N, C-alpha and C positions, 0 to 999 in steps of 0.2 A: 504494500500500500504506500501511496505517496507520503502519508502522514508518518508511517514508520521509517521510511527512508530519510526524511528530513530530520526526525528526532535522532535517529541513529547517527547520522552524519554529524550533527551538532555535538553530541556527547563525545563521539570519538575524536573529533577535531579539537575540542577544548582540551582534552588530555595531552595533546601535543604542543600546547602553547608554552612558551618560555617566559618566565617572569623577568622583568627588568628592574632597575634600581627604583626604590620607592620614591614617589613624588608627593609633594604637599597637595592634598586633595583640593585645597583652595586655589591652586595654580592651574594653568592650562594642562589638560591631560596629555598633550604632546606639544612639541615646538610648532609655532606658527598658527595655532588655533586660539579662539577665545573661549572654547568650551572647557570648563574646569573639570577636574577629576570628580569633585563632588556632584556636579551637574550630570556628568557622564554616568556615574553610578546610579543616580536617581532615574535617568532616562532609560538605562538598561533594564531596570525593573519594569518600567511601563512597556518596553519592547517585549520583554519576556512574558508578561501577563497577556499581551495581545497574541503572541504566538501560541500560548497555552489555551487561549480562548478558541483558536482555530482547531487545536487538537480536541478540545471539548466539543466543539460543534460537530465534528465527524464522529466522535464517540456517541454523542446524543442521537445522531442520525441512525447509527447502527442499532441503538436501543429503541428506535422508533419513538423517540421522545423529543427530537429536534427537527426543525423544518427549514433550516437555512445554512448553507455551507460555503457561501462565497466569502472567503477569508481574506486576511490582511498579510499572510505570510509572504515575506520578501519585501513588503512595503513599510516595515516598522520604522524606517527612517523618518516617517512623517511625525514621529514624536518630537523631532527637532523643530519642526514648523510650529507645533503647538507651544513649545518652550519659548520660541522667539516672539510669540504673540502675547497679548494680555487676555485674561479670562473673559473680559467683556467684549472682545472683538467678535462680531457676529460671524459664524462659520457655517458654510453649506458644504457638506462633506461627501466625498467619494465613498463607495461602499467598501473600500479597502483601508479605511481610516481608523482602524482599531486603536493603534498606538496613539494617534492624535487625540482620540476621544478620552482614553484613559489618562493621558497627560493633562488635558484640559480639566478633567474632573478633579484630579489631584491638585492642580494649581489653583482651583477655585476653593480649596480648603476642605474638600471631601476626603474621606478615608479611601485608600486604594481599593478596598473591598467593595465599596459602593459602586464604583465604576465597573468593576468586574461583574457584580451582580446585575447591573443595568443590562449589560450585553447578554448575559446568560438568560435573563428573563425574556429578552427579545428572541433568542434562539429557540426557547421552549414555548413561545407564544403565551406567556403568563399574563393574566389580566392585570397583575400588579406592576407590570413593567412601566417605568415612569414617563415614557413619552407616547408610544402608540398603544399601550395597554393591551398588548397581545394581538394587535391587528396586523403587524408586520415587524420584521426585524430591521430597525433603522437606527442610525446614530442621531440622537437628539436629546435635548433636555432644556426645559424653560429656564432653569437656573444657571445654565452654562453657555447661553447665547449660541447654542447649536441648533440650527433649524433643520428638522428632519427632511430627508429627500427620498424620493422613490428610486427604484433601480434603473429607471430609464436614463440612459447615458446622456449627459450634457444638458438635460432639460432644465437644470437648475442654474445654468450660467446666465441667461438673461435676467432671472430674478436676482442673482448675486450682484449683477451690475446695478439693478434697481435699488438694492440695499445700499450700495456705495453712494449712489446718487442721492438717496433719501437722507443719508447721514449729513451730507452737505446742505441739502435743500432745507431740512428741518432747522439747521443752524441759521441759515439765511432768513428763514421765515420767523425765527424766534419761537417755534412751537416745540412741545415736548417730543422726544424721541425715545423709542424703546431702548436704544443703546445709549447708556448714560454718559459714557465718556465722550467729551466733545471732540477729541481727536481719534475716535474709534476708526478702525478700518474693517472692511469686509474681506473675507477669505473664502475661496471655493477651490475644492480639489477635484481632480478627475483623472482618468487614465489616458494613455496615448491614443487609443482608438477613438476616444471621444472628441479629439480635436478636429475630426473630419465631419462631425455631425452638424447639421444646419443650425441647431440651437447654439452650439459652441461658436460657430462662425458669427452668428448674430451677436453673441455676447462680446467676443473680441472686437468686432467691428464697431459696436456701439461705444465701447470703452475708448477705442482709438479715435472715433469720430468726435466724442465729447472732448477728449484731451486736445485734439487738434484745434478745437475752437476755444481752448483756454478754460474749459470748465473743469473744476476739481472733481476727481473721481477716485477716491481711495480704495482701490480693490487690488488684492493679491490673487492672481491665478496660479494655482499649483498643479502642475502636470506631473503625475507619478508614472513615469515611462518605463514599463517593463518589457517593451518591445513587441508585445503581442496582444491582440484583441480576440479572446477565446482561442481560435486557431489561426487567425490571420495575422501575419507579421506586419509590423510597421516599418517602412523603409528607413534605413539609417539616415539621420539628418533631417528627416521630414518634420519632426516636432519642432526643432529649432527654426526651420524655414517657415513653418506655419505660425510660430510665435512672434517672429520679428515683424512688428507692425508699427506705424507711426505713433509716437506717444506712449508706447508700452515698453518699459525698460526690461531687458532680458537678463536673467541670472540663471546660472547652471551649476549643478553640483552632483557628486556621486551620492545618490540616496542610500547606498549601502554603507557608506562611510559616515557615521554619526557626526563626527567633528566637521567634516566638509559640508554636510547638509546643514548643520547648525550655523556655521559661519555664513553660508550663502543665505539662509533664511533670515538671519539677523540683518544682513545688508539689505535684502529685499524689503523686509518689513520697515526698516528705517526709511528707505526711499519712499514707500507708499505713505507712511505716517507723516513724514515731514514735508514732503512735496505735494501730498494729496493727489497723487498721480499713480496710474496703474503700473503694476509690475507682473512679469511672468517668471515664476520660479520653476525651472525644469530639473526634476530629480530623476536621475537614472536609477532604476530599481530592477529587481528580479521578481518573478512570480513563482512561488513555491507551492506545492500541493495541487497544482493545476488551477483551472479557472474556478471550479467549484467541486464539491464532493463527488459528483457524478461524472466528472470529466476524466477521460482516459488520455493523458497527454501523449503516451507513446504512439497513439494513432496518427499524430501529426508532428511530433518532435523526436529528434534522435536522442539516444542515451547520452551522447556527448554534449548536446545542448543542455539537457537537464542537469548533468553533472557540473557543467560550467556555472549554472545558476546556483547550485549548492555551494560552490566554492566562494560565491559572492554573498552568501547568506548574511544579511545585515546584523542579525543577532550574534552570529559568530564573530563578525568584524568588530562589534562593540565589545564583546568579551575579550577579544585580543587587545583592544585599546586599554582596557582596565588591567589586564595581566601585564602587558608591556610597561605600563606606568607604575607597576608595583602596588596597585590599589586592590587587587584581588588575586587569588590563587586559582589555578584550574580546579583543585579539589573543592574550594569554597564555592565557586560558580556552579559546579555540578550538584553540590548539596543544595544550593539555592534553587536550582532548576527542579530537582526532585521534590523538594518540600513545597515549592510553589505549584508544581504539577498536581500534587496530591490535594493541595488547598483548592485549586480551581475546579478539579473534578468533584470534590466534595460539595462545593457550592452548586455545581451543575446538577448533581444528583438531588440536592435540596430543591432546586427550582422546578424539577419535574413533578414535585408534589404540590406546586402552587396552582390555585384555581385558574381555569381558562375561561374564555368568554363562552357563555352558555345559551344565550338567546339572541334572536335577530334584533330585538329592541335594544339590548345591551350593545351589540356591535354597532348599530346605526346611530346610537345616541349623539356622537359628536359631529355627525354629518352636517346638519343644518340647524343648530340651536338658534331659536328666535324667541323674542319676548314681545308679543303683539301689544301688550299694554304699554311697555316702555317705548316701542316704536310710535304708538299713537300719541304718546306724550311728547316725544322729541320732534316728530315730523312737523307739527305746527309752529315750531320755534322760528322766530324772525328777529332780525336786528331792529332796533327801535331808534327813533330820534335822528340825530345828525348822521349816524353811520349809514342808515338806509337812505336817507336823503342824498348823501354824498354819492352812494353807489349808483343811484339813478339820476344824478345831476339835478335833483329837485323835481323831476317829473316822475312821480310814482306810477308804476304800471297799472294799478287798479283805477287810476284816473284817466287812463287812455281808452281809446275805442276798443271794441271787441277784437280779439287777436286770432291770428292763424296758429296752427300747430307749431310752426317754427318759432314764431315770436314768443309763444307761451313757454317753450323750452328755454329760450334765451333768457327771458326774465326770471325764470325759476333758477337757472344756473347762477345768475347775478345775485339773487336773494340768498342762495345757498353759500356762495363765496363770501358773502357778508357775514353769515352766521357761523360758518366753519372756517376758522383761520388756518386749519391744517389741510384744507381742500385744495387740490390742484386740478386743472383742466388741461389736457394735452393730447396731441395727435398730429396727423399730417394736415397742414394748412389751417389749423384752428386759430392761430394767433392773429396776425395782421389781416389776413384774408377773411378770417371769421368762418372758415369751413367752406366746402364746395357749395353748400346751400345757404350759407349765411347764418347758420344756427348759433355760432359763437361770436358773431360780429360784435365788436366793441368791448368784449370782455377783457382783452389784454390791456387796452387803453385805460380801463377803469381800475383793474386790479394788479397790473404790472406783469412783467415778463417772468418773474419768479413763480407766479401762480397760474398763468395761462401762457403756454408756450408750444412752439412747433417741435416735432421730433423728426428724426430721419424716417425715410419711407421703408419701414420694416415693421410689420405687425408683430412679429415675435419680440422685437425690441420694445415696442410700445407696451405690450402686455407684460413683458419682463419688468419694465420700469414701474408699472402699476403694482405688480406683485411685490417687488422690493419696497416700494413706498408704503404699501398697505401694511406689510408685516412689521415695518419700522415705526408705525404710528401716524402716518399721514392718511388722508382720505382721497385717493386718486379717482379721477373721472376721465379715463382715456376715451378717445373717440377712434373707432374703426370706420374708415371712410365709406366702405360699402360692405354689405353682408358677405359678398363673394370673397372679399379679401380676408375675412375672419378665418376661413378654412386654412389659410397659410400658416396659422399659428394656433390652431385649436388646442393643441396639447398643452399650451400654457394655461388654458382654462381647465381642460379635462384632467391632465396629469399633474399640474402644479397647484393651481388655485383651488380646485374643488377637493383635492385630497389633503390639503394641509391640516385642516381642522380634524379630519378623520385620523391622520397619522400622528397627531399631537394631542388628542383628547381635548381639543379646543384651546390648548395653551398658546398656540400660534394661530393667527387668523389673517385672512386676506380681505379686509374691507375694501370694496371697490365697486364702482358702477360703470360698466362698459357701455358707452353709448355707441349704437350701431345703426347707421343709415341703411335701411333694408327694404325688402320686398320689391314688387315690380310696378307695372302700370305707369311708367314714365313716358307714355305716348310713343313707344318704340325706341326711345333713346337708349343707346349704350349696349344693348344686347345682354347676354348672360353676365358679363363681368360687372355690370352696373345694375342688373335686375336679378336678384337671387331670391328664390322662394323656398330654399331648403334650410330647415331648422331642426331636422331630426337629430343631427349630431349634438345639438345643444340640449334638446329635451331628454337625451339619453344620460346626461350627467347628473349624478345624485347630488341633491342639495342646492343646485343652481337655481336662482330666481330669474325667471324670464318675464319681463314686463313688455306688453305690446299695446301701448296707447294709440287710439285713433283720433280722439278729439282733443282740442287744446286744453280744456279744463281738466280732463283726465290726465293728460300728459303732465301738467303742473303738479297735481296731487300725487300721482304715482311716482314721479321723480323725487319728490320730497320723501315719500315712503321708502324708496330704495336707498336714498342717502341716509335716512335714519336707521334703516336695517343694517346697512354697512357700518355705520358709526357705533351703534349699540351692540350689535350681534356679530359683527364681522362677516356679514353676508356678502357673497359674490353675486352680483346682479348684472344681468344683461338687459339693456334698455333698447328694445327694437323700435326704431322710429320709421314709420312708412314714408318713404321719400315722396311718393306721389301725393301725399296729403299735407306735406310741409306748408305749401302756400295756397291750399284749397280754401276758398271762401264760401262757396255756395253748395247747397244740398240738392235742391230740385231744379230751380231756375236761375238763370244768370241774374246776379244782383240780389238774390234773396238773403245772402249772408248767413245761411243756415249752418255753415260749418265753422263759423267764428264763435268765439266765446269770450266773455269778459274775464279779466284776471282778478281772481278773488283777493280781497284785502286780507292781511294777516289775521285780522279778527275773526275771519270765517274759515281759516285753515283747519281748525279742529273739527268743525261740523262737516267739512268737505273732505276729510281724511279718507283715503282709500286703502284699506288693509290689504296686505298680500293675500291673494287668493279670493278676492271678492269681485264678482261680475257686476255688470250694469244692465238693467233691463229697460227697454223702450216699448211702450204700448201695453195694453192690458187684454189683448185678444185671447179667446179661448179655443180657437180652432187650430192654430199652428204656432210652433216656436221655431224661429230661425236662430241657430247658434252660429256665431261668427266671431271675427276679430280683424284687426288691421284694416286693409282696404275693403275687406268683405263687409264691414259695418256700413259704410256709405252705400254700397251696392244693395245690401239687404234692406236698408231703410227705404230706399227708393222703390224696391220691388214690393215691400210690405205695404206702402201707401197705395200703390196701384191695386193690390189685392184687397185692401180695406175698402177702397172705393167701389169694388164689385161685391161687397157684402161679406167678405171673409174677415174673421177676427184674428189678426196676427200680432205676435209680439216678437221682438228681436232681442236676443241676449248677446251682449258684447262680453266675451270672456275676460278681456283685458290682461289676464295673467295666463301664460301658456305653461308655466311651471312655478309653483304648483297650480294645477287646474282648479278652478272654483267649483268643486264637486257639489257642495250643498246648493249653491245657486243654480247650477246646471240641472240637478235632479228635480229641484222645486219647479223650475220653469218647464221642464219636460212633462212632469206629472200634471201641471195645470192644463195642458192642451192634449196630451196623449199622442201628439204627432210632432216629431222633431226633424227638421231639415238642417243639416250641417253645411254651411257655406264656407269652404276652406280654400284659401288662395294658395296654400302649399300643395305639394304633389300628392297624387292619388296613393302612391306607395310611400310609406314612411312619413306621411304628413300628419298634421295635428288631428285630423278627423279620425284616424285610426285609434288614437288614444281616447278621444271623446266617446266613440262607440263602445270601446272596451269598458270604460268607466260606467257608462249607462248599463251595460250588460251585467257588470259586477255588482252594481247597486240593486239589481233586480227589476229594472225598468222593463215593463212589458208592452209599452205602446209601440207605435210605428216609428221607424227611424230610417232616414235616407241621407245621402250626402252628395254634394257636387264639389268637385275639386279642380285644380289645374291638372294638366296632363303630366305623365312621367317623362318630362322633356326638359332640356335646358331651354333657356329663353332666347329666341332668335332676335335679330335686329329688325327694326321697323314694324310695319303693320302685321308681319307674320306672327308677332308675339300674341296677337289677339286670338290666334287659332289654338294656342296651348294654355292660355291663362283662363281662369274662371271668369265668367262674364255675368253681367246683370241679367241678361236674357236667360241664361242657363239656370240661375237661381229662381227666376220667376216660373220657368217651365217645370222645374223639379217641384216647386211648391204646389203648383196646380195639380200635378200628378199625385202628390201625396194627399192633397185635399180631396181628390176624387172628382 
């Protein structure tokens, strides 16, 4: 077994080490380094503990008591990186960061056994594990500034850049940050294979882009380069070539040599902390015991290659440092190894007796915690007196004429920026231009470039900034210019934003409201890339709030609700704005102003509050309920009026929230008529209507139900779009058929 080979090689090699003249442990452990003997001895213990945790992981798996065997063996040099940092520096860690985590835990004043137990409880999926609570084995702890990450390679890099950005932006805004040290820096670690991932490239490019423009961005990228990604080799020199970018300082060291790694880490950290500028620390490591417990290395590596890695074993190299400095003897190190091995395996055995998650409710508890009462209390908050007068230059929006959807969102954002000093609005073209459709027009002029700003044209970068800002204590409101562009970066919402509370038991949160200009019906403009009616990938994400306002008054109230949910509960909200309704004024006839609405004064915000998951009903007919949302609301209202004129009693239910669906309101409206028509502008397959029909069936609804949807097609350019999109005529025809 790989485990036995690694252990045997270490113990045999230690016996051959030759002691040198004794050094003062307070002095450098060897000439030319800043690592003292005392520090080297302490870090060796963390390296040893990490190695033995990998041994324990494989032993637990053999006993069918452990569930994760991607270990840190060969990467234990990352203990030096943790030693070079401060315990309060936020860290987003690679899954081979065992020695880093144990070092961080000990430097934060915890007993070494506590860090060991943390990891073992993760390996055994113990419900008492302090970060994920048995939901996954991740490195993380709310008291150690270690933000848990999934195993998806590189997905955390855009967020890490966002954390670094938020450290500086919070200081500039004078708002509290989760990271208490004013000169804190962010660190993220990853493997050599990760540097090729689009998320990594986005992170590097964003850091370089920001620095190129003179913006401070204190982030340390740490690449632990073992030369192989599972079975695919990384070309020699590739990591350095990929790392050298404008504005990012490059440092390199032998990650198997603790002293070399420590010296390089100290220099890199000092660069980032003093210059507030990115650095890339490239540590050359090895991978011992294979990629994971199930990996058979000999299938793709030669025995010679595997033996060469054993000779570079960082644990052995640190042992040699200590022996050659006269600070340890081979016999003493082997005794330490055996006693520590017994200690770790004993704790491992104890953790197998710990309770595990036992119910679906228990597992799902941290996915989307929300307090409706607190949201209802916070949502109506408004600035008063001079502050609000200044924000609107003396012309308060409630005194203006009735507004379009676009105008209502703009005024609500302005009100919110006045209420929440930690709130920022950003995205492509949102600043001076005010967005493609003018929704953010004038906000930068009123609130300054620190709070309303343009980003580079990269959706992963935009959402990464939001994720980092949210977890750091800000309230980010990023804009994605078109729904079709969101799919470029969906994993930042699915794999990063939505999972953070789940994998941290809500100790870390992503408060954010992602504004997305979406849907179709732009009179043929733009084709598929500017008209997208696919939201199935969003509705599939547990805990995500999806708001879909159609009318100006709803948009204002729902946006306030989303901001309050993010601020109080850490909710991740996607705010879908129908582009075709942004500037719509009329409902039935030209000039009727039926799609305009007055802006409610703050005194009425409490009574007009829209809770998450509450629909809005139009009409009181008893013959037919049309269930719809987005652009479908306007079409359905028009169709319903014509049917009413013919003597049919119709009501229209605007869902408003697509996740969670307003089930109580939906069932009530369905039961009132016994006939339900779903008018769904998303696609026939995978669209919202499928979910609605399933919910009605699950609730025991026995009445009639039908649906009309858009076709299973991408949206073409020009008038051809009318052939694949839901139409007003189709809604009316389906209604007549259902009415008989």
